[in-house]
N, C-alpha and C positions, 0 to 999 in steps of 0.2 A: 235494212240490211245490218247484219251484226258488225261488220267492219266500220260502218258509219257510226253506229252507237258507241263502239269501243273507242274510236278516235275522238269523238266528242266528249265522252265521259272521262277517259283516261288522259287525253291530250297527246297520246303517242301516235306517230304517223299522220298527224294532222298538220297541214300547212298553216302558217301564220296568216297569210294574206287571204282575204275573202275570195278573190278570183281564183287562187290556187286551190282553196277548199272546194269550190264549185267544179274546177277542172278535175280534181281527184275523184269526185263523185260521178262526173261525166265518164271517166275511164271505167268506173264500176258498171255503169249502164251499158257502155260500149262492149265491155267484156261479156255481159249477159247476152248480148245480141250476136257477137261475132266470134269470140273465143269459144263459145259453145260448140262451134264446128270442130274445133280441135278435140274436145271431149267426145264428140260423136264419132270421129274417126278412130280415136282410141278405143271406145266402147265396141264399135263394130269390128275392129281388128282383133280385139282381145277376148271379148265376152259373148259375142253374138254374130252369127253369120247372116249377112243380108245380101239381097240381090246386088250384083256388082254396080248396077245403075245408081244405087243409093250411095255407094262409096264414090262413084264418079261425080256425084253431086256435091258431097260434103268435103272431099279432099281439096278441091280447088278453093273452096271457101276457107278452109283451115289454112291453107298456104297463103291466101290473100290476107288473112288476119295477121299471120306471122310477118308477112312482108310489110304490112302497114306499120306494125310496131317497130320493126327493124328500121324502116325509114324515119319514123318519128324519133328514134333514139340517136340518129346521126347528130353528133355534137352535144349530146346530152348524156348525163349519167343516170338520170331517173326520169320517169314519165312526166312529172309535174313541176318539180322545183329542184333545189340543190340537195335534197335528202329524200329518202324513201317515204312514200305515203301509202295510204290505203289503196290508192290506184295501182301502185306497183304490186302490193301484196295480193290484191284481188285478181289482177290479170295473171300473175305468175301462178296462182293457185290451181289453175286448170292447165296452163301451158307446161307445167312441170312434168306432165304425163305424155307429152308429145311423142317421145321416143317409142312409147307402147303402141302408137298408131303408125309407126314407120316414118315419122317426120324427124329428119336429122337436123338438129339445132345448128350444126355447122353451116347449113345453107343460109342462115340468118346471123351473120357475125355480130351485129349490134345487140341482138337478142341474147346471143351466147355470152357476150361480155357483161350485159346487164344481169343475166342469171348468175354469173360468177360474183358480181357485187352483192346480189341478194344472198347468195350462199355464204358469203364472208361476214354477214351481219351477226352480231352476238346473239346467241340463242337459236339461230336458224337450224331447223331440222326438216328433212324430207318427210312428206306425209306417211310413207310406209314405215319410217322410223318411229313415228308417233302412235301407230296402231299397235295395241298390245299383242295381237295375234296377226302376224304378217299375212298379207293377202295370199291365199292359196288357190290353186287351180281346183275347180269343182270336178269331182270324179263321180260319174253316174253310179248309182247304187246297183 
C-alpha cells in the first residue's frame, strides 16, 4: 500500500512504537474491508442507480463502520497514538465523501471532531481541491 511505503520511507505519519505501527496498518486493512461500504453508498447514490435492496444492504454496513470509528475515538484524538498516522489518513480518505451518500457526519460527533482535526493539519486539502478538473456530472451525449 502506498501509505505504508511513504510512511516507512519518509518517516511521516509513522508511529515510533512497533505496536502502534502495526495498529496503524491494522486500521488500513480494516478500512479496506469496512469503510468500503461508505464508498459504495456514495457511488450508488451519486453515480449509479442500483436496486434498493443493494442500498439496504450497504447503508447499514456504512453506518456501522462510522459508528465503530466514532466509538473508538471516544477519549482519543487520533486512531492510533497521540498524533495522526497513516491509519487516520487512510480511513478518512474514503470517509471524506460520506455526505455524497447521504451520511450526515453530525450523527457521529467523535468522527466529526476527528475530521476537523485532520482538516486543521498543515497542507490538508480535500480531494476535489486537488483534482485539476473538478468532478463534473456526466451528461449523456
